[in-house]
C-alpha positions as CSV (number, residue, x, y, z in Angstrom):
1,M,-18.3,-37.6,44.8
2,P,-18.5,-38.5,41.0
3,S,-16.5,-41.1,39.4
4,L,-13.3,-40.0,37.6
5,N,-14.4,-42.2,34.7
6,R,-17.5,-40.1,34.0
7,I,-16.5,-36.5,34.5
8,I,-15.7,-35.6,30.9
9,M,-18.4,-37.9,29.5
10,N,-21.0,-36.2,31.7
11,R,-19.9,-32.7,30.7
12,R,-19.8,-33.3,27.0
13,S,-23.0,-35.4,26.9
14,R,-25.0,-32.8,28.8
15,R,-23.9,-30.3,26.2
16,M,-25.1,-32.7,23.5
17,M,-28.5,-32.8,25.3
18,E,-28.7,-29.0,25.4
19,E,-27.8,-28.9,21.7
20,I,-30.6,-31.2,20.7
21,G,-33.2,-29.4,22.8
22,V,-33.8,-32.1,25.5
23,Q,-36.1,-29.7,27.4
24,D,-38.8,-30.2,24.8
25,M,-38.5,-34.0,24.6
26,D,-40.2,-37.1,26.0
27,V,-37.4,-39.1,27.4
28,A,-37.0,-42.8,28.4
29,E,-34.0,-44.3,30.2
30,I,-33.0,-47.9,30.0
31,S,-32.0,-49.1,33.5
32,G,-29.9,-46.1,34.5
33,Q,-30.7,-42.8,36.2
34,W,-28.3,-40.5,34.3
35,G,-31.2,-38.5,32.9
36,M,-33.1,-38.0,36.1
37,N,-31.8,-34.5,36.5
38,L,-32.2,-33.4,32.9
39,K,-34.9,-30.8,32.4
40,T,-37.2,-32.6,29.9
41,K,-40.8,-32.5,28.9
42,S,-41.3,-36.0,30.4
43,Y,-39.0,-38.7,31.8
44,V,-39.5,-42.4,32.6
45,Q,-37.2,-45.2,33.5
46,Y,-37.4,-48.9,32.4
47,K,-35.4,-51.0,34.7
48,F,-34.2,-54.6,34.4
49,P,-35.5,-57.2,35.2
50,A,-39.0,-55.7,35.0
51,H,-38.1,-54.8,31.4
52,D,-35.4,-56.5,29.4
53,I,-34.6,-54.4,26.3
54,C,-32.9,-57.4,24.7
55,K,-36.3,-59.2,24.5
56,G,-38.2,-56.3,22.9
57,P,-39.3,-52.7,23.0
58,V,-41.5,-51.3,25.7
59,R,-45.2,-51.8,24.8
60,Y,-48.6,-50.6,25.9
61,L,-50.9,-53.4,27.1
62,D,-52.5,-53.5,23.7
63,G,-49.1,-54.3,22.2
64,E,-48.4,-51.0,20.6
65,V,-44.7,-49.8,21.0
66,L,-44.3,-46.7,23.3
67,K,-42.5,-43.9,21.4
68,Y,-40.0,-41.3,22.7
69,D,-37.9,-38.4,21.4
70,L,-34.8,-39.5,23.3
71,I,-33.8,-42.8,24.9
72,L,-30.8,-42.9,27.2
73,A,-28.6,-45.8,28.3
74,N,-25.7,-45.0,30.6
75,Q,-23.3,-47.8,31.5
76,V,-25.9,-50.5,30.5
77,W,-25.0,-51.9,27.1
78,E,-21.9,-53.7,28.4
79,H,-24.1,-55.8,30.5
80,L,-26.4,-57.0,27.7
81,D,-26.3,-60.4,26.2
82,R,-27.8,-59.1,23.0
83,P,-26.7,-55.5,22.5
84,Y,-27.5,-55.4,18.8
85,A,-31.0,-56.7,19.3
86,A,-31.5,-54.2,22.2
87,T,-30.3,-51.3,19.9
88,K,-32.8,-52.4,17.2
89,H,-35.6,-52.4,19.9
90,V,-34.5,-48.9,20.9
91,M,-34.8,-47.8,17.3
92,E,-38.4,-49.1,17.3
93,M,-39.2,-47.0,20.3
94,L,-37.9,-43.7,18.8
95,R,-40.2,-41.3,17.0
96,P,-38.9,-40.1,13.6
97,G,-36.1,-37.6,14.3
98,G,-35.6,-39.1,17.8
99,Y,-32.3,-39.7,19.4
100,F,-30.5,-42.6,21.2
101,W,-27.6,-41.7,23.6
102,L,-25.6,-44.4,25.2
103,A,-22.4,-44.5,27.2
104,V,-20.2,-47.5,28.0
105,P,-17.0,-48.2,29.8
106,F,-13.9,-49.3,27.9
107,H,-11.0,-49.7,30.3
108,I,-12.4,-50.7,33.7
109,P,-12.4,-53.9,35.8
110,Y,-14.9,-56.7,35.1
111,H,-18.1,-55.9,36.9
112,A,-20.9,-58.4,36.7
113,A,-24.3,-56.8,37.4
114,P,-25.6,-59.4,36.6
115,Q,-23.1,-60.0,33.8
116,D,-20.3,-58.1,32.1
117,C,-20.3,-58.9,28.3
118,S,-18.5,-56.3,26.1
119,R,-16.6,-53.1,25.7
120,W,-16.8,-50.5,22.9
121,S,-14.6,-47.7,21.7
122,A,-16.2,-44.6,20.2
123,R,-15.8,-46.1,16.7
124,G,-17.3,-49.4,17.9
125,L,-20.4,-47.6,19.3
126,A,-20.8,-45.7,16.1
127,N,-20.6,-48.9,14.1
128,L,-23.2,-50.5,16.5
129,L,-25.6,-47.7,15.8
130,V,-25.1,-47.7,12.1
131,E,-25.6,-51.5,12.0
132,A,-28.8,-51.1,13.9
133,G,-30.2,-48.7,11.4
134,F,-29.0,-45.2,12.2
135,A,-27.7,-43.2,9.3
136,E,-23.9,-42.8,9.5
137,D,-24.1,-39.1,9.1
138,Q,-26.6,-38.9,12.0
139,V,-24.2,-40.6,14.5
140,R,-21.7,-38.7,16.7
141,S,-19.4,-40.6,19.1
142,A,-16.5,-39.8,21.4
143,Q,-14.3,-41.3,24.0
144,W,-12.2,-40.1,26.9
145,G,-9.3,-41.4,29.0
146,N,-5.6,-41.3,29.8
147,R,-2.9,-43.4,31.4
148,E,-3.4,-42.0,34.9
149,A,-7.1,-42.7,34.8
150,A,-6.4,-46.2,33.5
151,M,-4.0,-46.8,36.5
152,R,-6.6,-45.4,38.9
153,N,-9.1,-48.0,37.6
154,L,-6.7,-50.7,38.8
155,E,-6.8,-49.5,42.4
156,A,-8.6,-51.5,45.1
157,E,-11.3,-48.8,45.5
158,W,-13.3,-48.9,42.4
159,P,-14.6,-46.9,40.7
160,P,-12.1,-44.1,41.5
161,E,-13.7,-40.9,42.8
162,Y,-12.7,-37.8,41.0
163,D,-10.2,-35.6,42.8
164,N,-10.2,-32.1,41.3
165,E,-6.7,-31.4,42.8
166,K,-5.0,-34.5,41.5
167,D,-6.8,-36.0,38.5
168,N,-5.6,-35.3,35.0
169,L,-8.6,-34.8,32.7
170,E,-6.6,-34.5,29.5
171,N,-7.6,-37.0,26.8
172,D,-5.1,-39.5,25.4
173,R,-6.9,-41.3,22.5
174,N,-4.7,-44.3,23.1
175,F,-6.2,-45.0,26.6
176,P,-10.0,-44.7,26.4
177,I,-11.8,-45.2,29.7
178,V,-15.3,-44.5,28.5
179,A,-17.1,-44.0,25.2
180,W,-20.4,-42.5,24.3
181,A,-22.5,-41.9,21.2
182,L,-25.6,-40.1,20.0
183,G,-27.6,-41.4,17.0
184,R,-30.6,-39.7,15.4
185,K,-33.3,-41.7,13.7
186,A,-34.3,-40.6,10.2
């Protein structure tokens, strides 16, 4: 059963992927597996600790940086010691016109895997992308959450599983649970 925290994020982000034509893209994912079921031209994962995006972009053996049309990072950036550096490295890995999509939690319990370092709102993610070099007019961000979901995140069983019969999916901008953003490289 999917996590309550990701229902709306998944729906809206998958629509974003359709809008940008993900089916024709070479896609890389940093540590997660959110994109595994997307229909893409190609898909590859780079997992920590085999690759640490904070230390640099993914490179061929000759040192050349691998390039992609889309890079995904779902529920990863909150674990990074150097998220700004990592975002700059992602920028290096994007082809001109390429996209970077990331999603992060906002109101959830501490979860060290291996560490838990930061939280961002939709505005914070947009600012991170702009500071890393994405043009402000090429960044879209959003967030979702509500009081009931916030309370569910405090329950002993975490993360809360989505219950179609009971869970309220209305958005209350004052209680973000998750945020996501999509930036396009010039």
